[in-house]
C-alpha positions in Angstrom: -6.7 -18.2 9.5 -3.5 -19.2 8.8 -2.5 -16.9 5.8 -3.1 -13.2 5.0 -5.5 -12.3 1.9 -5.1 -9.7 -0.1 -8.6 -8.9 -2.4 -9.1 -5.7 -4.7 -12.6 -4.8 -3.4 -13.4 -2.4 -5.8 -11.6 -0.1 -8.9 -12.0 3.0 -10.9 -10.5 4.4 -14.0 -8.0 6.6 -11.2 -8.5 4.4 -7.8 -8.0 0.6 -6.5 -9.5 0.1 -3.3 -7.8 -3.0 -1.3 -9.6 -5.4 1.3 -6.8 -7.4 3.5 -8.2 -10.5 5.4 -5.9 -10.7 8.6 -5.2 -13.5 11.5 -6.6 -12.1 14.5 -3.5 -11.9 16.4 -2.0 -9.4 13.5 -5.1 -7.6 13.2 -3.7 -4.6 15.9 -0.7 -3.9 13.2 -3.4 -2.7 10.9 -5.2 0.8 11.4 -7.9 -0.2 8.6 -8.0 -3.6 6.6 -9.3 -1.2 3.8 -7.1 1.3 2.3 -7.4 3.0 -1.1 -4.6 4.2 -3.7 -5.7 7.2 -5.9 -4.0 9.0 -8.9 -4.6 11.8 -11.0 -4.5 9.7 -14.1 -5.8 6.9 -15.6 -4.6 3.5 -14.5 -4.9 0.1 -15.2 -7.7 -2.5 -15.3 -5.5 -5.5 -15.1 -5.6 -7.1 -11.2 -2.1 -8.6 -12.0 -0.8 -5.2 -11.7 -3.2 -3.7 -9.3 -3.0 -6.7 -6.9 0.7 -5.8 -6.6 0.9 -3.0 -4.4 -1.4 -4.2 -1.6 0.9 -7.7 -1.9 3.9 -5.5 -1.1 2.4 -3.9 1.8 1.8 -6.9 3.7 4.8 -9.0 2.6 7.1 -7.6 5.6 4.3 -8.6 8.3 3.8 -11.8 6.7 7.6 -12.6 6.7 7.8 -12.0 10.3 4.7 -13.8 10.9 5.8 -16.6 8.9 2.9 -16.6 7.2 1.5 -17.1 3.4 0.0 -14.3 1.1 -3.1 -15.5 -0.7 -4.1 -13.2 -3.4 -6.5 -14.1 -6.8 -4.3 -12.9 -9.5 -0.7 -11.8 -10.0 1.6 -10.7 -12.5 4.5 -13.4 -13.1 7.6 -11.2 -13.5 6.6 -9.6 -9.9 6.1 -13.2 -8.2 9.7 -14.2 -9.3 11.1 -10.6 -8.1 9.1 -11.3 -4.9 11.3 -14.6 -4.6 14.5 -12.8 -5.4 13.4 -10.0 -2.8 12.7 -11.9 0.4 16.1 -13.7 -0.2 17.4 -10.3 0.4 15.4 -9.5 3.1 16.3 -12.6 5.1 20.0 -12.2 4.9 19.2 -8.5 6.4 17.3 -10.1 8.8 17.8 -14.0 9.4 14.7 -14.5 11.8 12.1 -14.0 9.2 10.9 -16.4 7.1 9.1 -16.5 3.3 6.2 -18.9 3.1 5.3 -17.5 -0.5 2.5 -15.6 -2.3 -0.2 -18.3 -3.4 -2.5 -17.4 -5.9 -5.3 -18.9 -8.4 -3.9 -17.1 -11.6 -0.4 -16.0 -12.6 -0.2 -13.8 -15.8 2.4 -12.9 -17.9 1.9 -9.0 -18.7 3.7 -7.7 -21.6 3.5 -4.1 -22.4 6.6 -3.9 -24.6 6.7 0.2 -23.3 9.2 2.9 -24.3 8.7 5.4 -21.8 10.1 5.8 -18.1 9.4 7.6 -14.9 11.5 9.0 -12.0 9.7 8.9 -8.9 10.5 12.5 -7.5 10.5 14.3 -4.0 11.8 17.3 -4.5 14.5 16.3 -2.5 18.3 16.3 -3.5 18.3 12.6 -3.9 15.6 12.6 -6.4 16.6 15.8 -8.1 20.2 14.2 -8.9 19.1 11.0 -10.3 16.6 13.0 -12.5 19.2 15.4 -13.7 21.3 11.8 -14.2 18.3 10.2 -16.5 16.5 13.9 -17.9 17.8 12.7 -21.8 15.2 9.7 -21.5 12.3 12.4 -20.9 10.8 10.6 -17.9 7.3 11.1 -16.1 7.5 12.1 -12.3 5.8 10.6 -9.8 5.3 12.3 -6.4 3.7 10.5 -3.9 1.5 12.1 -1.1 1.1 9.5 2.1 4.7 8.5 2.3 7.2 11.2 3.2 4.5 13.8 3.4 1.4 13.0 5.3 -1.9 12.7 3.7 -3.2 15.5 6.3 -0.6 17.8 5.5 -2.0 20.0 2.8 0.1 23.0 3.0 3.3 20.6 2.2 1.8 18.7 -0.2 0.3 22.2 -2.0 4.1 22.8 -2.0 5.4 19.7 -3.3 2.9 19.4 -5.9 4.1 22.8 -7.5 7.3 22.2 -7.2 7.2 18.8 -8.9 5.0 20.8 -11.8 8.0 23.3 -12.2 10.4 21.2 -12.7 8.7 19.0 -15.2 7.8 22.0 -17.2 11.3 23.0 -16.7 13.3 20.4 -17.6 10.7 19.7 -20.5 9.6 16.0 -18.7 7.0 13.9 -20.0 4.4 14.7 -17.5 3.7 15.0 -13.7 1.9 11.8 -12.1 0.7 12.5 -8.4 -0.1 9.8 -6.4 -2.6 9.4 -2.7 -1.3 6.6 -1.1 -3.6 5.4 2.1 -1.2 3.8 4.5 -3.2 1.2 6.5 -0.3 0.2 8.9 0.2 1.0 12.4 3.8 1.7 12.2 4.8 2.4 15.7 3.0 -0.6 17.0 5.0 -2.9 14.2 8.2 -1.1 15.0 7.7 -1.8 19.1 6.9 -5.2 18.7 9.3 -6.3 16.4 12.4 -3.8 17.6 14.3 -7.4 18.6 13.9 -8.4 15.1 15.0 -5.7 12.9 17.4 -3.8 15.9 15.0 -1.0 15.5 11.7 0.7 16.0 11.9 2.2 12.4 9.7 -0.5 10.9 8.9 1.9 7.4 12.8 2.5 6.9 14.2 -0.8 7.8 11.7 -3.2 6.3 8.7 -1.2 4.7 9.7 1.5 2.5 11.4 0.0 0.1 9.5 -3.1 -0.6 6.5 -1.2 -0.8 7.0 2.5 -2.7 8.2 1.3 -6.0 5.0 -0.9 -6.8 3.2 2.2 -6.1 3.7 2.5 -9.9 2.6 -0.8 -10.8 -1.3 0.1 -11.7 0.8 2.9 -14.5 2.7 0.1 -16.5 0.6 -0.6 -19.2 -1.2 2.8 -19.3 1.8 4.6 -19.5 3.5 2.0 -21.6 6.7 2.0 -18.8 9.9 -0.1 -19.7 11.8 1.4 -16.7 11.2 3.0 -13.4 13.9 5.0 -11.5 14.3 5.5 -7.7 16.7 7.2 -5.5 18.2 4.9 -2.9 18.2 6.0 0.9 22.0 5.0 1.4 24.5 4.0 -0.7 24.9 0.3 -1.1 28.7 -0.1 0.0 26.9 1.1 3.7 26.2 -2.8 4.9 23.6 -1.9 7.5 19.9 -3.6 7.1 17.7 -0.8 5.7 15.3 -1.1 3.1 15.4 1.6 1.0 18.3 0.8 -1.0 19.8 -0.3 -4.3 19.7 -4.2 -3.7 15.9 -3.9 -2.9 14.8 -1.4 -5.7 17.0 -3.7 -8.4 15.3 -6.7 -7.4 11.9 -5.5 -8.3 9.8 -5.5 -11.6 6.4 -6.3 -12.9 5.3 -7.0 -16.6 8.1 -6.0 -18.4 9.2 -3.0 -16.6 12.2 -2.7 -14.4 12.5 -0.8 -11.0 16.6 1.0 -11.3 18.2 2.6 -8.5 21.5 3.9 -8.6 23.6 6.9 -6.7 25.7 8.3 -9.3 28.5 6.1 -8.5 30.5 3.5 -10.3 29.9 -0.1 -9.2 
């Protein structure tokens, strides 16, 4: 096998399960090849949107291994944005190469939505972002499985409570809670590709900014979203290779919904 194959194994009204077919030499970088993302609300039934989080998950590995990604269906706007995204990543890491996403069907997803969402962790950056866009009455999206490990029930309970209280206090449109099952062996990826990334932090250097925003893709048509805001980890003027930044986020879109990041500074 000379490609990474992404398949949707099973879907329900609030959960999607993916199956990855990985070349033998890359299998050590995955703790599991079947993984799920769960939502506490209804999600899309459209495979063009549902496939996006899994494609984003394997994109950095595809680039370091110089392999294409194969999937059955994808949204046209996301496919276009992946090409822009890969150019940004290759500028940061010149040794990488993008061999493309190859699909059987490209679909034009049009939602014509008017609603807004914000990725909200309860931290300073996401709270400042929320306050800057409060007049847009956003939904608050909070993730378990990224900064908050899936096993940490106490921290998740506290953050979930904070997010609900914030949403109620500021009259937001509602809370969305996502449980994200990360299938990657981040330690081994960081060790084996530290020379390529000049760091052992695989998640921060190349993965987080590519993957986290796409967790909103299965919500786009259900919530009628036109924009999703996310706080950048570092200001764009700091010129170091890092995935959690505005240039990465702002290159992403799916359907007619855009990802938008800002740090409150004028360009």
